[in-house]
C-alpha positions in Angstrom: -38.9 -43.5 -60.1 -35.6 -42.0 -61.1 -35.4 -38.2 -61.3 -35.2 -37.2 -65.0 -33.1 -34.2 -63.9 -30.2 -36.6 -63.4 -30.8 -39.0 -66.3 -27.4 -38.2 -67.8 -25.7 -39.6 -64.7 -27.5 -43.0 -64.7 -24.2 -44.8 -65.4 -23.0 -43.8 -61.9 -26.3 -44.7 -60.1 -24.8 -47.6 -58.2 -22.2 -45.2 -56.7 -24.7 -42.5 -56.0 -27.2 -44.9 -54.4 -24.5 -46.4 -52.2 -23.4 -43.0 -50.9 -26.9 -41.9 -50.3 -27.7 -45.0 -48.4 -24.5 -44.7 -46.3 -25.4 -41.2 -45.2 -29.0 -42.1 -44.4 -30.7 -39.5 -42.3 -27.6 -37.4 -41.7 -28.3 -35.5 -45.0 -31.3 -34.0 -46.8 -32.0 -34.8 -50.4 -32.7 -37.8 -52.6 -29.9 -37.8 -55.2 -26.2 -37.4 -54.6 -26.2 -34.0 -56.3 -29.0 -32.9 -53.9 -27.0 -33.8 -50.8 -23.9 -31.7 -51.7 -23.6 -28.0 -50.9 -23.5 -25.5 -53.7 -19.9 -24.8 -52.9 -18.8 -28.4 -52.1 -15.1 -29.1 -52.1 -14.4 -32.5 -53.7 -10.8 -33.7 -53.5 -9.3 -36.8 -55.2 -6.0 -37.8 -53.9 -4.9 -39.7 -56.9 -4.1 -38.9 -60.5 -6.4 -40.0 -63.3 -6.2 -38.3 -66.7 -9.1 -35.9 -67.2 -10.1 -35.8 -63.6 -8.9 -32.8 -61.6 -7.6 -33.3 -58.1 -9.8 -30.5 -56.7 -13.4 -29.8 -57.8 -15.2 -26.8 -56.4 -18.9 -26.4 -56.5 -21.9 -28.5 -57.5 -21.9 -27.4 -61.2 -18.2 -28.4 -61.7 -18.8 -31.7 -59.8 -21.8 -32.5 -62.1 -19.7 -31.7 -65.2 -16.9 -34.0 -64.0 -19.4 -36.8 -63.3 -21.0 -36.3 -66.7 -17.6 -37.1 -68.3 -17.2 -40.1 -66.0 -20.6 -41.4 -67.1 -19.6 -41.0 -70.7 -16.6 -43.2 -70.1 -17.6 -45.8 -67.4 -20.9 -47.6 -66.7 -21.2 -49.0 -63.2 -23.2 -52.2 -62.7 -22.9 -52.3 -58.9 -21.3 -50.7 -55.8 -20.9 -52.8 -52.7 -18.8 -53.9 -49.7 -19.8 -50.7 -47.9 -18.2 -50.1 -44.5 -19.2 -46.9 -42.7 -17.2 -45.3 -39.9 -19.0 -42.5 -38.1 -17.2 -40.0 -35.9 -18.5 -39.1 -32.4 -19.9 -35.8 -33.5 -21.6 -37.2 -36.6 -20.3 -34.5 -38.9 -17.5 -36.7 -40.4 -17.9 -40.1 -41.9 -15.5 -42.4 -43.6 -16.9 -44.9 -46.1 -15.1 -47.8 -47.7 -16.6 -49.4 -50.8 -16.1 -51.1 -54.1 -17.5 -50.3 -57.6 -17.9 -52.6 -60.5 -18.6 -51.8 -64.1 -17.2 -51.5 -67.6 -15.1 -49.0 -69.6 -17.4 -48.0 -72.4 -14.8 -47.4 -75.1 -13.2 -50.9 -74.7 -15.6 -53.1 -72.8 -12.9 -53.8 -70.2 -14.1 -54.7 -66.8 -13.6 -52.0 -64.2 -13.4 -52.9 -60.5 -12.1 -50.5 -57.9 -11.9 -49.9 -54.2 -12.4 -46.5 -52.5 -12.1 -44.8 -49.1 -13.9 -41.5 -48.8 -13.9 -39.0 -46.0 -17.0 -37.0 -45.9 -17.6 -33.8 -43.9 -21.2 -32.8 -43.4 -22.4 -29.2 -42.7 -26.0 -28.2 -42.4 -27.2 -31.6 -43.5 -25.2 -31.5 -46.8 -21.8 -32.8 -47.9 -19.5 -29.8 -47.7 -16.2 -31.6 -48.2 -15.3 -35.0 -49.8 -11.8 -36.5 -49.8 -11.4 -39.6 -51.9 -8.7 -42.3 -52.1 -8.8 -45.3 -54.5 -6.8 -48.1 -55.9 -5.0 -46.1 -58.6 -3.5 -49.2 -60.2 -6.9 -50.8 -60.7 -8.1 -47.6 -62.5 -4.9 -47.4 -64.6 -5.1 -51.0 -65.7 -8.8 -50.7 -66.7 -8.3 -47.4 -68.5 -5.2 -48.5 -70.4 -6.3 -52.0 -71.4 -7.1 -52.8 -74.9 -10.6 -53.6 -76.2 -11.6 -57.2 -75.6 
């Protein structure tokens, strides 16, 4: 049963579930926001209007994802490839997400590569790369 505490983030559940599954027993917590440290550093190495390049702390990360969920609804996340480092504290995941831009109905499909650093069984640092052109095309397309 989904946690009502995170009901406002349901539109991103496919992403959250993919990440949670990729990290398995390396982290503690059920939901994505449960597996990040209070002072998580979340970096995105691309420019998307309204999304900062650096987000510090769980509350700010949750606020940013609330805006994401108000704009994009994901139907699925797939094509997961997980690369674990020898020490198990750093993972690299590659994946795709698929959904719709809510304001226009335009299909949204994107590819990501994320580098995740784990400390004390929580995500302490996240560095994200994506197909910026796919995002730009989806966000600037006209309603269908």
